[in-house]
N, C-alpha and C positions, 0 to 999 in steps of 0.2 A: 542788326546792331548799328546804332548811330555812330557817326564819325568821331564824336567827342569821346565816347566810351572806348571805341576801337583804338584811338590814339593813346588814351590813358593806359590801356592794357599793354600796348607796345612800349610805352614809357616805363612802366613798372618792370618789364622784363629787361630792358636795357639798363636800368639803374641797379637792379638786383644782381643780375648775372655778370659779375665782373671778376677778373682774375685776382687771386691773392696768393702770396708766398708764405706758407706757414699758418699756424693757428691765428685767427684774426684778432684775438685779444692782445697777445704780445706784439703782434704787428701794429695794432693801433697805438700801443704805447710807444713803439719805435717811431711810428709816423709823427706823433705829437712831439717827441723829443727831437727828431730830425728837423721838423718845422720850426721848433723853438731855436735851434742852432741857426737855421737859415735866417730867421727874423733877427737874431742877435747880430749876425754878420761875422761871427768868428767863433772859434772853439771856446765853449764855456769853461770857467774854472770850477764850477760846481752846478749841479742841477737838483731840483726838488721835484718829486713825482707824487701827485695826489690821485687817488683812484677809489672807485666804489668797491664794495665787497664782492660783487659778481665779477668784476675785472680780476681781482685777486684770485678768486676761485678758479677762473679759467686760465690763469697764467702759472699758478703754483706748480702744477705737475707736468707741464708740457715743455718740450724742447724747442728753444728758439731756433729757427732755421738759419743756416750759414753761421753757426756760432760754435761749432765743434762741441756740441752737447750741453751748452749752458742753459740754465733754466732760471725763471724768476723775473719779477718786475724790473729789478735793477739791471739784469743782463740785457733785457729788451731795450730799456731806455738808454743805456750806455752805448750799445751797439748802434742804435739808431742815431745817436748823437755823433759818434765817432766817424761812421762811414756810410750812413743811410742817405739815400736820395729821395727826399720827400716829394719831389715832383712825380714819383712813380707810385705814390699813395700806398696801397696794400702790397705792392711789390717793392717796397722801400729797401729791403735788405738784399735785393738781387745784386747790388753793386758792391757788397762787402768783400774785402780782400783778406788774405791771411794776416797782413800787417794790421788791419782794422781789428781782427779778432784778438791778436796778441795785445794790442793797446787796450781793448775793452777788458780783457782779463786782468791787466795791470790795474786799471782804474777800479775794478770791482774790489780790489784789496785795499782801497783807500776810502776816504770819506767824500769822494767825488759826487756820489748819488745818494740822496736821502729819500726814503719812501714813506708815505703817509696814507693810512687808510682813512678815507673821508666818509663819515657816517651821515645818515639822513640825506643821501644823494640818490638820484635815480640810478637804475641798475647799470647803465652804461655811461660812466663818467670818468674822464681822464683830464688832468691838467698838468702840464710840465712847465716849470719855471727854470730859466737858465740865466746864469750870472757870470759876468766877466768884467773886472774892474768896477767902474761906476755904472756900467750898462746892464740892463736886464731885459728879458723877453719872456712872455708866457703864451702858451697855446692851450686852449680848452676844447675838448671834444665831448659831445653829448649825443645820446639817442642812437646814432649809427656810427660805425667804426671810423669813417672818414669825414664825419660831419663836424667840421670846425665851427664852433659858435662864437669864439672870441680870440683875437690875437692882440697882445699889448707889447709895446716897445717903450722901455723906460717909464712905465706906469701910464702911458697914454694909449688908449684904444685905437688901433689902426684898422681893425676889421671886426665886424659883428654881424651876425644873422640869427634869426630865430628858427625854431624847428618847424613852424607852420609853413613858412615860405619854402623851406627845403623840401618838405613833404609834397607840396604842390608841384614843385619842379620835377620831382621824381615819380609822379603819378599818384593818384588818390586811391589808396587801398580800400577806402570805405565803399568804393564802387564794385569791389570784387564780390561775386557770388557764384555758386556752382553752375547754375544754368547758363549764365553769361560766359563763364570760363569755357564751357563745352562749346557754346556757339562760336566764341572767338577762335577756338582751336579748329573748328570746322571751316571757317571762312577766311582766316588770316592769310594775307598774301605772304607766302613763305619768304619772299625777298625782304620783307620788313623785319623778320626775326632770325633769319638764317645765320647772319654773322655771329650773334651771341650764342645761338644754339650749337653751331659747328664748333665754336671755341670750347663750349662746355663738353661736348662729346670728345674732342681731341685731347684736351688737357686732363680731364677726369679719367679717361681710359688710360692715359700714359702713367699717371701716378698709381692707378689700380694695378697695372701690369708690373710696375716697379715694386709694389708691396708684395705681389705674389712671387717675384723673382728673387728677392733678397730678404734678409732678416730684419724686421722692424717690430719694436714693441713686443707684444705677446703673440704675434704672428697668427691672429685670429683667422684671416683669410686662408692662409696655408693649412691651418689645422682643420678648417671646415672641409676643404677639398680632400685632404688626406683621410679624414674620418668618414665623410658622408658621400664622397664621390662626385661625379659630374652630372647629377640631376639638374634640371633647369632651375628649380627653386634654390638649390644649394649654390649653383654658380652665380645666381643673382645676389645672394647673401654674401658670398665670398668676395665678389668683385667690389661691393661697397665697403665691406670690412677691410679688405686689403688696402684700399685707398686711405682709410683712416689709420691703419697700422703705420703706413709710411708717413703720413702727414703729422701725426701726433708725436712721432719720434725723430723729427728733424729733417725729413726728406726735403731737398731744395727745389723739387718740382712744384710749379704753381698749380692751383685748381681754380675752377669757376665756382663761386659761392652761391648760396641761396639764403636769404634772410640774414645776411651778415656772417654766415658760417660755412667753412669749407666742408665740414662733415655733413652738414645738411645739403650742400650743393652736390656732393657725391652720392648721398643717399637718395636724393630726388632724381638723379640722372642714371646712374650705373645699372640698377635693376631694369629700368626701362630699356636701356640700350641692349642689355643681354636678352631680354624677352623679344625685342624687335628683331634682333639678328636671328634668333631661334625660329621666329614666325615667318622669316623671309620678307619682312616689310620693306618698302622702299624708303629711301632717305627722307622723302617728304612726309610719309606716314609716321616715321620715327620722330621727326621734328614736331608734328602736330601733337603726338603723344607727350613729348617733352614739354610742350606748352601747357598741357593739362597738368602734368606733374608739378612743374614749377609754380604755377599760379595757385593750385590747390594748397601747396605747402605755404606759400606767402599769405594766402587768405586766412589760414589758421593762425599764423604768427601775428597777424594784426591785432588779435585779441590778447595774446600772451606777452608780446614784446620780444625784443632781441635776446635778452638774457633773463632767466628765471630758474626756479627749481624744476621746471618741467623740461624733460629731455627733448630737445628740438629734433632729434632723430625720428621721433614718433611722427611729428608733423611732416617731415620730409618723406619718410617711408610711406605714410598715408598718401602723399602725392603720387609716389610710384605705383602704389596699389590701384589708385583711381585711374592712372594712365594705362596700366595693364588691362583693366576692365574696358577702358575706352578702345584700346587697340584690338581687343578681342570682340568688338562689336557691341559692347554693352551700351544701353541707352542711359539717359540722365538718371533714371530710377536705379539702374544697376550700379552706376558710378556712385550715387548717393548711398546705396547700401554698403559698398566697399568702404567708403569713408566712415560711416557710422560703425561698422564692424571693427575697423582698425582702432579708432581713437577711444572707443568705449571698452576696449580690451587692454591695450598697453599704455593708455594715457597716464598711468601712475609711475612710469619710470622716472626716477629723479636724476637731475643733473648735479653731480658733485665735482664739477670742474672738467676742463679739457685734459686728457691724458690717454695712455694706451687702451684703457678699458672701454673708451668710447667705441672702439671697433666692435666689441662684443655687444654693446647696446644697439648699435646699428644693425648687426646681424639679427638680433632678437626682434627689432622693430620691423625689419624687412620681412622676416618670417611671418610675423603677425599680419602684415599688409597683404602678403600673397595668400595666406589662409583666408583673409577677409574677402579677397577677390574671388576665390573659388566658392566660398560660401554664397557670395552675391550671385554668381553665375548659376548657382543651384537654387536661387530664389530665397535664400536664407538671410535674415537680418535680425539684429537685436531690436526689441520692441519698445515703443514709448512707455515711459514709466519704470523701465528697468534701469535703475541707477541713474546715470546722467543722460540717458537717451530721451530725446524729446520727440515731438510729433512731426518734425521736419529736419532735414539735414542741416539747414542753416541754424536752427535753434540748438541742435545737438553740438555743432561746432562752437557756437557761442557759449554753451553751458560748460563744455570741456575747457574752453579758453578762460572762462571765469574761474574755474577750479585751478587752472595752471597759473594764473596771474594773482588772483586774490586769495584763493584757498591755500595755495602752496607758498605764499609769502612768508609765513612763520617758519615753514620747513626750510626755505632758502636761508633764513637767518641762522637757524640751528645748524644747518650743514656747514655754513661758514665758520660758526663758532667751534664746531668739532674739528674742522680742518686746521684752524689756527691753534688748536691745542697741541698739534703734532710738532 
């Protein structure tokens, strides 16, 4: 692998595997609001929040962390304005105090925050406008949860950047492919990726253990262990589900995300960690397997985008399945079979927003990925011409990605319409 591609893959991992406190959509709203207050230079008298349908979908049913159970766009925006530290980006609400929560609850009962659904915008779009006296400030986020594209103060643009420049700075996902991902995992100097991978292991294990130890959401992780026992497959499913149980229901522990999602970050890592421990792999072998999982997940999402009607747990679980095949000694063909078997099986799971049931979807996706792994190790794979399966793993990933982004776009709109009827 040439140095340019090697450096690109390292850059992708460093830019993607970052810590976040709480579901990333409400946190992104809080971040924009906190940044708007910071730009304004004082506490606003009122704020306006504009957002795309997919942002609303992923905020409506999830608990904002450090909020004492509050939900909704207004809760996230007000809390970020009142007490958020925007310099901490996706950990903006780490600094929230009981006094901040009390003040936010008071402001929710007033006309301090006005919310506006912005139609005909890209799937990930947020803009917060803050006003105090004759002063105003606005912060716009597009494409990625922390990617600020424009900041204005009193109607004057003081910062602007486009998405192309940002994408280059964070690594070119167009260079991702399965063969190079496996080669990179084999040759990468672990010192180049260990900091981000160690953090992923430590933080994601911690919230998984928290989810198994206490009651969160529908307790999917605990139900799985209680019902199906301590089999390897079930422990892998339960570990990922338990992390989501906690995260979707307001747990204040941070996680390391993948493709802008904490649920995807946990799904791409926890099953791999469970299998690595069971197999007695060294820490270096586990890290190399996590490289495979994370990059395979990111590779798929480059076709689908950060937010869509396609459940991202499928992409992340597919990454885990590919990594399990990798750590089991599977070659590039075996890894490709695992990927094909996973995404052409459960690629139709829909995303109807962030909420406690995400844990169940994660468990289902991980189960499918592990089955895909065992199929592959037995030499079994779905054949070209069967549904979305093409004559190569890259073409199959692209076809499923097209279905997720283009084919499911009308589904995404209808899901949002149905949710707004409630």
